[in-house]
C-alpha positions in Angstrom: -4.3 -11.8 22.8 -6.7 -9.0 21.8 -8.5 -10.1 18.7 -9.8 -6.6 17.8 -6.7 -5.5 15.7 -6.9 -8.7 13.6 -10.6 -8.3 13.0 -10.2 -4.7 11.9 -7.4 -5.7 9.7 -9.6 -8.4 8.1 -12.3 -5.7 7.4 -9.7 -3.4 5.8 -8.5 -6.3 3.6 -12.0 -6.9 2.4 -12.4 -3.2 1.6 -9.1 -3.2 -0.3 -10.3 -6.2 -2.3 -13.3 -4.4 -3.5 -16.1 -5.0 -1.0 -18.1 -1.9 0.0 -17.3 -2.1 3.7 -18.3 1.1 5.4 -18.4 2.2 9.1 -21.9 0.9 9.6 -21.1 -2.6 8.4 -18.0 -2.6 10.6 -20.1 -1.7 13.6 -22.5 -4.4 12.8 -19.6 -6.9 12.4 -18.0 -5.9 15.8 -21.4 -6.1 17.5 -22.2 -9.6 16.0 -18.9 -11.2 17.2 -20.0 -10.5 20.8 -22.7 -13.1 20.3 -20.5 -15.8 18.8 -17.6 -18.0 20.0 -14.4 -16.6 18.4 -12.7 -20.0 19.0 -15.1 -21.5 16.3 -14.0 -20.3 12.8 -17.4 -21.4 11.5 -19.3 -18.9 13.7 -16.8 -16.1 12.9 -17.1 -16.8 9.2 -20.9 -16.5 9.1 -20.9 -13.5 11.4 -18.6 -11.6 9.0 -20.4 -12.9 5.9 -23.8 -11.7 7.2 -22.6 -8.3 8.3 -19.9 -7.3 5.8 -21.2 -8.6 2.4 -23.7 -6.4 0.6 -24.8 -8.8 -2.2 -24.2 -12.4 -3.4 -21.5 -11.3 -5.7 -19.4 -10.4 -2.7 -19.3 -13.9 -1.3 -16.5 -15.2 -3.6 -14.3 -12.3 -2.6 -15.2 -12.7 1.1 -14.3 -16.4 1.0 -10.9 -15.7 -0.6 -9.9 -13.0 1.9 -11.3 -15.0 4.8 -9.2 -18.1 3.8 -6.1 -16.0 3.3 -6.4 -13.9 6.5 -7.4 -16.7 9.0 -5.7 -19.6 7.2 -8.8 -21.8 7.0 -10.6 -23.2 4.0 -14.0 -22.1 2.9 -16.8 -23.0 5.3 -20.0 -24.1 3.7 -22.0 -25.4 6.7 -25.2 -23.4 7.6 -24.8 -20.8 10.3 -25.3 -21.7 13.9 -28.8 -21.0 15.4 -27.9 -19.0 18.5 -31.4 -19.4 19.9 -31.2 -23.2 20.1 -27.7 -23.6 21.3 -26.3 -22.1 24.6 -23.8 -19.3 24.2 -20.2 -20.3 25.2 -18.3 -17.5 26.9 -15.1 -16.4 25.3 -13.6 -15.5 28.7 -14.0 -18.8 30.6 -14.6 -22.3 29.3 -17.5 -24.2 30.8 -16.0 -27.7 30.2 -12.5 -29.1 30.0 -13.1 -30.2 26.4 -14.1 -26.6 25.4 -11.1 -25.3 27.3 -8.7 -27.5 25.4 -10.4 -26.5 22.1 -10.1 -22.8 23.0 -6.5 -23.2 24.1 -5.7 -25.0 20.8 -7.3 -22.2 18.8 -5.4 -19.5 20.7 -2.2 -21.4 20.0 -3.1 -21.7 16.3 -3.8 -17.9 16.2 -0.5 -17.2 17.9 1.3 -19.4 15.4 -0.4 -17.7 12.5 0.6 -14.3 13.9 4.2 -15.5 14.2 4.1 -16.8 10.6 2.8 -13.4 9.4 5.7 -11.7 11.2 8.2 -14.1 9.6 6.6 -13.5 6.2 7.0 -9.7 6.6 10.8 -10.1 6.8 11.2 -12.8 4.1 12.9 -11.9 0.9 10.3 -11.5 -1.9 12.5 -13.5 -4.3 12.4 -16.6 -2.0 8.6 -16.8 -1.4 6.7 -20.0 -2.3 3.5 -19.9 -4.3 1.4 -20.1 -1.1 3.4 -17.3 0.6 3.0 -15.1 -2.5 -0.8 -15.6 -2.3 -0.7 -14.6 1.3 1.6 -11.6 0.5 -1.1 -10.2 -1.8 -3.5 -10.0 1.1 -0.9 -8.4 3.4 -0.1 -5.8 0.7 -3.8 -4.6 0.8 -3.5 -3.6 4.5 -0.4 -1.4 4.1 -0.7 2.2 5.1 -0.8 3.7 1.6 -1.8 7.3 2.5 -0.1 9.6 0.0 2.3 12.3 1.1 0.7 15.8 1.4 1.9 19.2 0.3 0.6 22.8 0.6 -1.2 24.1 -2.4 -1.3 27.8 -3.5 -5.1 28.0 -2.7 -6.1 29.4 0.7 -9.0 28.3 2.8 -10.7 29.7 6.0 -9.1 28.5 9.2 -9.1 29.4 12.8 -5.3 29.9 12.6 -3.0 31.3 10.1 -2.6 34.6 8.4 -5.2 37.4 8.6 -7.9 37.2 5.9 -8.7 40.9 5.0 -11.7 40.3 2.8 -13.6 38.1 5.3 -12.6 40.4 8.2 -14.0 43.4 6.4 -17.3 41.6 5.7 -17.6 40.7 9.3 -17.0 44.3 10.3 -20.1 45.4 8.3 -22.2 43.4 10.7 -20.6 45.0 13.8 -20.8 48.7 12.8 -17.2 48.8 11.5 -15.7 47.3 14.7 -13.2 44.4 14.1 -14.8 42.2 16.7 -14.1 38.9 14.9 -10.9 38.5 13.0 -10.9 36.0 10.1 -7.8 33.8 9.3 -6.8 31.6 6.4 -4.0 29.2 5.5 -3.0 27.1 2.6 -4.9 24.0 1.6 -3.2 20.6 1.6 -3.3 18.2 -1.4 -1.8 14.8 -2.2 1.8 15.0 -3.4 2.4 13.1 -6.6 4.3 9.8 -6.3 6.1 8.5 -9.4 7.4 4.9 -9.4 10.1 3.8 -11.9 10.3 0.0 -11.8 13.2 -2.0 -13.4 11.8 -5.1 -15.1 15.1 -6.2 -16.6 16.4 -9.8 -16.3 18.5 -9.1 -13.1 15.3 -7.8 -11.4 12.9 -10.5 -12.6 12.8 -12.1 -9.1 11.2 -8.9 -7.7 9.4 -7.4 -10.7 6.0 -9.1 -10.0 5.9 -8.2 -6.3 7.0 -4.6 -7.0 4.2 -4.2 -9.6 1.7 -5.6 -7.1 3.0 -3.1 -4.6 2.6 -0.3 -7.3 -1.0 -1.5 -7.9 -1.9 -1.1 -4.2 -0.5 2.4 -4.2 -2.3 3.3 -7.4 -5.6 2.0 -6.2 -5.2 4.0 -2.9 -4.5 7.3 -4.8 -5.1 6.9 -8.5 -5.0 10.6 -9.3 -1.6 11.2 -7.7 0.3 8.0 -8.5 2.2 7.3 -11.7 4.0 4.1 -12.5 6.6 3.4 -15.3 8.6 0.3 -16.1 12.0 0.3 -17.8 14.5 -2.1 -19.1 15.7 -1.2 -22.6 12.6 1.0 -23.0 10.3 3.1 -20.8 6.7 2.2 -20.6 3.9 4.0 -18.7 1.6 1.5 -17.0 -0.4 3.8 -14.8 -3.7 3.2 -16.6 -3.3 -0.6 -16.5 -2.7 -0.5 -12.7 -5.9 1.5 -12.1 -7.9 -1.7 -12.7 -9.5 -2.8 -9.4 -8.7 -6.6 -9.8 -4.9 -7.1 -9.2 -4.7 -10.1 -11.5 -6.3 -8.2 -14.4 -4.2 -5.2 -13.7 -0.9 -7.2 -13.7 -2.0 -8.9 -16.9 -2.7 -5.6 -18.6 0.6 -4.2 -17.4 2.5 -7.3 -18.6 0.9 -6.9 -22.1 2.0 -3.3 -22.2 5.6 -3.9 -21.3 7.6 -5.0 -24.4 11.1 -5.4 -22.7 10.2 -7.7 -19.8 13.3 -9.6 -18.5 15.6 -7.9 -21.0 18.6 -5.6 -20.7 18.9 -2.4 -18.7 19.5 1.1 -19.9 18.7 3.3 -16.9 20.2 6.5 -18.2 18.2 6.4 -21.4 15.0 5.6 -19.6 15.3 8.4 -17.1 16.2 10.9 -19.9 13.1 9.8 -21.8 11.0 10.3 -18.7 12.4 13.8 -18.0 12.0 14.9 -21.6 8.5 13.6 -22.2 6.9 13.7 -18.7 9.1 15.0 -15.9 10.1 18.4 -17.4 6.5 19.1 -18.3 5.3 18.8 -14.7 5.0 15.2 -13.6 8.2 15.2 -11.6 7.9 18.7 -10.3 7.4 18.7 -6.5 6.8 14.9 -6.7 8.3 12.1 -4.7 10.1 9.8 -7.2 11.1 6.3 -6.4 13.5 4.2 -8.6 13.4 0.4 -8.1 16.5 -1.0 -9.6 19.6 -3.0 -8.8 21.8 -0.4 -10.6 23.3 -2.7 -13.3 23.6 -0.2 -16.1 24.5 -1.4 -19.6 24.4 2.0 -21.1 26.5 5.1 -20.6 27.0 5.7 -16.9 27.9 9.4 -17.6 24.4 9.8 -19.1 22.9 8.3 -16.0 24.7 10.7 -13.8 23.6 13.7 -15.8 19.9 12.6 -15.8 19.9 11.8 -12.1 21.3 15.3 -11.5 18.5 16.7 -13.7 15.9 14.5 -11.9 17.0 15.6 -8.4 16.5 19.2 -9.4 13.0 18.6 -10.7 11.6 16.3 -8.0 10.9 17.1 -4.3 12.6 13.8 -3.2 14.3 11.0 -5.0 14.6 7.6 -3.4 16.5 4.6 -4.9 15.3 1.2 -3.8 17.6 -1.7 -4.5 16.3 -5.1 -3.3 19.8 -6.5 -3.1 21.0 -3.9 -0.7 19.1 -5.7 2.1 21.5 -8.7 1.9 24.4 -9.1 4.3 27.7 -7.7 3.0 26.1 -5.6 0.2 28.2 -2.7 -1.1 26.9 -0.1 -3.6 29.7 -0.7 -6.1 27.4 -1.3 -9.2 28.1 1.2 -11.9 24.6 2.6 -11.9 24.3 2.8 -8.1 27.7 4.4 -7.7 26.8 7.2 -10.2 23.3 7.8 -8.9 24.0 7.6 -5.2 25.1 11.3 -4.8 21.9 12.5 -6.4 19.3 10.5 -4.3 18.1 11.3 -0.8 18.2 7.7 0.4 19.2 4.3 -0.7 16.6 1.8 0.6 16.1 -2.0 0.5 12.8 -3.1 -0.9 13.4 -6.9 -0.7 10.6 -7.6 1.9 7.2 -6.4 3.0 8.8 -4.8 6.1 11.2 -2.8 4.0 8.4 -1.7 1.7 6.5 -0.5 4.8 9.7 1.6 5.7 9.7 3.0 2.2 6.0 4.1 2.5 6.9 5.9 5.8 9.8 7.6 4.1 7.5 8.7 1.2 4.8 10.0 3.6 7.4 12.0 5.6 9.0 13.5 2.5 
């Protein structure tokens, strides 16, 4: 098993947790692990701590991410003195005892990888407390690149349409001969992503995980990500989710939401969003994602009208229903039945794997 992807993923998890891990520290980390025994978690721990932490304040974050990523408790023993102890090869064991230890470690790593794969497909509503803590680390390594769109601004490029101004200026240097043609094309900029998350009672099993998912997206692209919650009221929580620490961000969002685990009025919430924010530009050319099970207690006709309006404003509209990932699901709920003709896709967001599929859909929009 090649350990390199796991080590790179660990470095990315540290960066997503707030550590200033740059390319130079990553190179130092990868160079240092060539001189330690990867079968010994203690040596790996100190190699990463010495190369990836910039200051003492980083140690607590490093310990937490290391424990979650490798499944071992914090190691407080002093680092191994490599000058006094002989180096043990990672490719071949020198003794039978070391071979058994290395084989046991490889089996443990393989078991951990299998557990992570199982966790990726587990229903978010059925996770234990320990699994939820591990899920927070896995969320930080998702591919959260925002979708891109062409802007109206043009920039110089080797391909594209002819740039008359720059071509004429170049002709002045060649005596009026068009020896070098200049080209230009449109710039690319992040496309806005708007998340509408249902926090009513029927979605309470998924609300916390979905808000953590929204926090990861917001931290990756704070200028182009907007998040709203809705139940009986619509609440904008984008500013709260821009806080770096996930627990503080979730606490601030929870204080801002007045209708947590209440009823559901999807049509009124979407109408308020369109009137106050969407029509004024937030939804225009944006990718809009609605997280809801579709149980509408308000007027379904109003929901249909507002979904029609929203589909005309936004670039793409996706509806994510966590319950649609269960066997035998049929989109017969009143809200889903009315909204389905106006969305580009109905997706299941009940697991980490389905959230990864959602991100791919959003990037490809």
